[in-house]
C-alpha positions as CSV (number, residue, x, y, z in Angstrom):
1,M,-61.2,-206.8,77.2
2,K,-58.7,-204.0,76.4
3,V,-54.9,-204.4,77.7
4,L,-52.9,-201.6,77.2
5,L,-48.9,-202.5,76.4
6,L,-46.6,-199.3,77.3
7,P,-43.4,-199.1,75.5
8,V,-41.1,-200.4,78.1
9,W,-38.9,-196.8,78.0
10,L,-41.8,-195.5,79.5
11,L,-42.0,-197.7,82.7
12,V,-38.0,-197.7,82.6
13,I,-37.7,-194.2,82.5
14,P,-39.2,-193.1,86.4
15,V,-37.3,-196.0,87.9
16,A,-34.1,-194.5,86.6
17,F,-34.5,-191.1,87.3
18,V,-35.2,-192.3,91.1
19,G,-31.9,-193.2,91.5
20,C,-29.8,-190.2,90.6
21,G,-30.2,-187.9,92.9
22,G,-26.8,-188.5,94.3
23,G,-28.6,-187.4,98.2
24,D,-28.8,-183.7,99.3
25,L,-26.7,-180.9,99.1
26,P,-24.5,-179.7,101.4
27,T,-24.7,-176.3,102.7
28,T,-21.6,-174.5,102.4
29,V,-19.5,-171.4,101.3
30,P,-18.0,-169.6,98.6
31,V,-14.2,-170.5,98.1
32,T,-11.7,-169.0,96.2
33,G,-8.6,-168.6,95.9
34,T,-4.3,-169.1,94.4
35,V,-1.9,-171.5,93.9
36,T,1.5,-170.6,93.6
37,L,4.7,-172.9,92.5
38,D,8.0,-171.7,93.4
39,G,5.5,-168.2,93.2
40,N,4.2,-167.8,89.8
41,P,1.0,-169.1,89.3
42,V,0.0,-172.1,88.3
43,D,-2.5,-172.6,85.0
44,G,-4.8,-175.7,84.3
45,A,-4.0,-176.7,88.0
46,T,-7.2,-179.2,89.8
47,V,-7.4,-178.1,93.8
48,N,-9.3,-180.8,95.8
49,F,-10.6,-179.9,99.1
50,M,-11.4,-183.0,101.4
51,S,-13.9,-182.2,104.6
52,D,-12.6,-184.1,107.8
53,T,-15.7,-184.1,109.2
54,E,-18.1,-184.7,105.9
55,N,-17.3,-187.3,103.5
56,R,-17.6,-184.4,101.0
57,L,-15.1,-183.3,97.7
58,A,-14.9,-179.5,96.7
59,S,-12.7,-179.0,93.5
60,G,-11.7,-176.4,91.2
61,K,-10.0,-175.7,88.3
62,T,-7.1,-172.8,88.5
63,D,-6.9,-170.1,85.5
64,A,-4.3,-168.1,83.4
65,S,-3.3,-166.2,87.3
66,G,-3.5,-169.7,88.9
67,K,-7.2,-168.2,90.5
68,F,-9.6,-171.1,91.5
69,T,-13.5,-171.3,92.4
70,L,-15.1,-174.8,94.3
71,Q,-17.8,-176.7,94.1
72,T,-18.7,-179.1,96.5
73,I,-19.9,-182.1,94.5
74,V,-22.5,-184.6,95.4
75,G,-23.2,-187.2,92.8
76,S,-23.8,-185.7,89.1
77,Q,-25.0,-182.6,91.9
78,T,-22.8,-179.5,92.6
79,A,-22.9,-176.7,95.2
80,P,-21.1,-173.4,95.2
81,G,-18.1,-173.8,97.7
82,A,-17.2,-175.9,99.9
83,V,-18.1,-177.1,104.0
84,V,-17.7,-174.9,107.1
85,G,-14.6,-176.6,108.9
86,G,-11.2,-178.4,108.3
87,H,-10.4,-179.7,104.9
88,G,-7.2,-181.3,103.4
89,V,-5.6,-179.7,99.8
90,A,-4.5,-181.6,97.1
91,V,-3.2,-180.2,93.8
92,L,-2.9,-181.9,91.3
93,K,-1.6,-181.1,88.1
94,S,0.8,-183.6,85.5
95,E,0.7,-184.4,82.2
96,S,1.3,-187.7,79.8
97,G,5.0,-188.6,78.9
98,G,6.1,-191.2,76.4
99,Q,4.2,-190.9,72.4
100,M,0.4,-191.2,73.3
101,T,-0.9,-189.4,70.2
102,E,-4.5,-186.7,71.1
103,D,-6.3,-188.5,68.5
104,P,-8.6,-190.5,70.3
105,K,-9.2,-192.9,67.3
106,A,-5.5,-193.6,66.9
107,I,-4.9,-193.9,70.5
108,M,-7.7,-196.8,70.3
109,E,-5.8,-198.1,67.7
110,Q,-2.0,-198.3,69.2
111,M,-4.1,-199.9,72.6
112,T,-5.4,-202.4,70.6
113,T,-2.8,-203.3,68.3
114,N,-0.2,-203.0,71.3
115,P,-2.0,-203.3,74.9
116,A,1.4,-203.1,76.7
117,I,1.5,-199.3,75.1
118,T,-0.4,-197.8,77.5
119,S,2.7,-198.7,80.4
120,D,5.0,-196.8,77.9
121,Y,2.6,-193.5,79.2
122,T,3.9,-192.5,82.5
123,P,2.7,-189.1,83.9
124,K,4.6,-186.4,84.6
125,Y,4.3,-184.7,87.3
126,I,4.6,-180.5,86.9
127,I,2.9,-179.9,90.6
128,P,5.3,-182.3,92.6
129,A,3.7,-185.9,93.5
130,K,3.8,-185.2,97.2
131,Y,0.7,-182.9,96.7
132,N,-1.4,-185.2,95.1
133,N,-3.0,-186.3,98.0
134,P,-4.9,-184.2,100.8
135,T,-4.4,-186.5,104.2
136,M,-0.6,-186.6,103.0
137,S,-0.3,-183.6,101.6
138,G,0.7,-181.5,104.5
139,I,-1.7,-178.5,103.8
140,R,-4.6,-178.1,105.6
141,V,-6.8,-175.2,105.3
142,E,-9.8,-173.6,107.7
143,V,-13.4,-173.0,106.0
144,T,-15.5,-170.1,107.9
145,Q,-18.9,-169.8,108.0
146,D,-18.6,-165.8,108.1
147,G,-15.5,-165.6,105.2
148,P,-14.1,-164.3,103.4
149,N,-13.0,-168.2,102.7
150,D,-10.0,-166.6,99.7
151,I,-6.8,-169.2,100.3
152,T,-3.1,-168.7,99.3
153,I,-1.5,-171.9,98.1
154,E,1.9,-171.1,97.9
155,L,3.8,-174.7,96.3
156,T,7.4,-175.5,96.0
157,S,9.2,-178.1,93.8
158,R,11.1,-179.0,96.2
């Protein structure tokens, strides 16, 4: 009688893929837009739409002209656009304060030799912090089935 032994990784891989799908992708519609701060386009901001009725987040990044295109995120998958309905909106852009270097090895060295050093690096908000939370930003949008869903988000620094 022969016993066939399979390498462990051949048994683990199929099991690992069963739970990695992240669920079914929702039905979405295209959503684009523009973000301005005090009338000027914002480059490099993250725009998040949080659905009122579904636990779905759609996100995009602005380019140099302030334009963004949303994608809905479900686990490790994305669907273009956002789900139809009301959304709270957050717009975020910050940069680190302090003297932190960009070199990852140097960052690890700094944190290893002085763990308290991370407290020196507080974010500097380029977009005021009041816009960072989709439930508290005061920005509401309605994404419609028929569109067009080209949203203008006008922010102020005050």
